[in-house]
MIDRENGU-844734 format. One record per residue (C-alpha): residue in one letter; x, y, z. Coordinates in nm, 2 decimals, padded with zeros to 4 digits, always signed. Layout:
REM residues N
[A,[X,Y,Z]]
...
This chain:
REM residues 85
[M,[+04.87,+07.90,+07.60]]
[A,[+05.23,+07.91,+07.45]]
[A,[+05.17,+08.28,+07.39]]
[E,[+05.13,+08.35,+07.75]]
[L,[+05.48,+08.22,+07.84]]
[D,[+05.75,+08.48,+07.83]]
[F,[+06.10,+08.31,+07.78]]
[S,[+06.30,+08.64,+07.74]]
[P,[+06.61,+08.66,+07.96]]
[P,[+06.53,+08.87,+08.28]]
[E,[+06.67,+09.24,+08.29]]
[V,[+06.99,+09.24,+08.48]]
[P,[+07.14,+09.57,+08.57]]
[E,[+07.49,+09.67,+08.45]]
[P,[+07.75,+09.61,+08.73]]
[T,[+07.86,+09.92,+08.91]]
[F,[+08.24,+10.02,+08.93]]
[M,[+08.26,+09.91,+09.28]]
[E,[+08.10,+09.56,+09.21]]
[N,[+08.37,+09.53,+08.94]]
[V,[+08.66,+09.62,+09.17]]
[L,[+08.52,+09.38,+09.44]]
[R,[+08.48,+09.11,+09.17]]
[Y,[+08.83,+09.13,+09.02]]
[G,[+09.00,+09.20,+09.37]]
[L,[+08.84,+08.87,+09.48]]
[F,[+08.98,+08.68,+09.18]]
[F,[+09.34,+08.82,+09.24]]
[G,[+09.31,+08.74,+09.61]]
[A,[+09.22,+08.38,+09.52]]
[I,[+09.50,+08.36,+09.27]]
[F,[+09.75,+08.51,+09.52]]
[Q,[+09.65,+08.26,+09.79]]
[L,[+09.69,+07.96,+09.54]]
[I,[+10.04,+08.08,+09.46]]
[C,[+10.14,+08.12,+09.83]]
[V,[+10.01,+07.76,+09.90]]
[L,[+10.20,+07.63,+09.60]]
[A,[+10.51,+07.80,+09.72]]
[I,[+10.48,+07.61,+10.06]]
[I,[+10.39,+07.28,+09.90]]
[L,[+10.65,+07.26,+09.61]]
[P,[+11.00,+07.21,+09.71]]
[I,[+11.28,+07.47,+09.71]]
[S,[+11.50,+07.47,+09.41]]
[K,[+11.84,+07.31,+09.45]]
[S,[+12.04,+07.63,+09.39]]
[H,[+11.89,+07.79,+09.70]]
[K,[+11.98,+07.48,+09.91]]
[T,[+12.34,+07.47,+09.81]]
[D,[+12.37,+07.84,+09.92]]
[S,[+12.21,+07.77,+10.26]]
[D,[+12.45,+07.47,+10.30]]
[N,[+12.75,+07.70,+10.25]]
[F,[+12.62,+07.94,+10.50]]
[E,[+12.57,+07.67,+10.76]]
[S,[+12.91,+07.53,+10.71]]
[K,[+13.07,+07.88,+10.76]]
[S,[+12.86,+07.94,+11.06]]
[S,[+12.96,+07.61,+11.23]]
[E,[+13.33,+07.69,+11.18]]
[V,[+13.30,+08.01,+11.40]]
[V,[+13.42,+07.92,+11.75]]
[K,[+13.17,+08.04,+12.00]]
[K,[+13.29,+08.20,+12.33]]
[P,[+13.14,+08.08,+12.65]]
[K,[+12.93,+08.35,+12.80]]
[V,[+13.07,+08.49,+13.12]]
[A,[+12.82,+08.50,+13.39]]
[A,[+12.76,+08.86,+13.49]]
[P,[+12.74,+08.93,+13.87]]
[Q,[+12.37,+08.95,+13.97]]
[L,[+12.32,+09.27,+14.18]]
[S,[+11.96,+09.18,+14.24]]
[K,[+12.03,+08.88,+14.47]]
[K,[+12.15,+09.06,+14.78]]
[P,[+12.07,+08.91,+15.11]]
[K,[+11.76,+09.08,+15.25]]
[K,[+11.77,+09.21,+15.61]]
[E,[+11.52,+09.06,+15.83]]
[T,[+11.34,+09.30,+16.05]]
[K,[+11.10,+09.22,+16.32]]
[K,[+10.78,+09.43,+16.32]]
[K,[+10.69,+09.59,+16.64]]
[R,[+10.32,+09.58,+16.73]]
């Protein structure tokens, strides 16, 4: 009875080139997604925040001129005409 059982591993074909490309492409894609998610979750370094703070203080010093309303040409009074029937 023990002679009848075959415990040898099944024959698995060698993966093709396209299967390897797909396999490793999926691994690299997953790693890239993890890096992107970590970049969103982890706080930004302090040096970047100080640069943006300097930029915001400079932009707030600039005096903004009030916009002058341009004359609106599209709002001309419409002529009312009566239709003859």
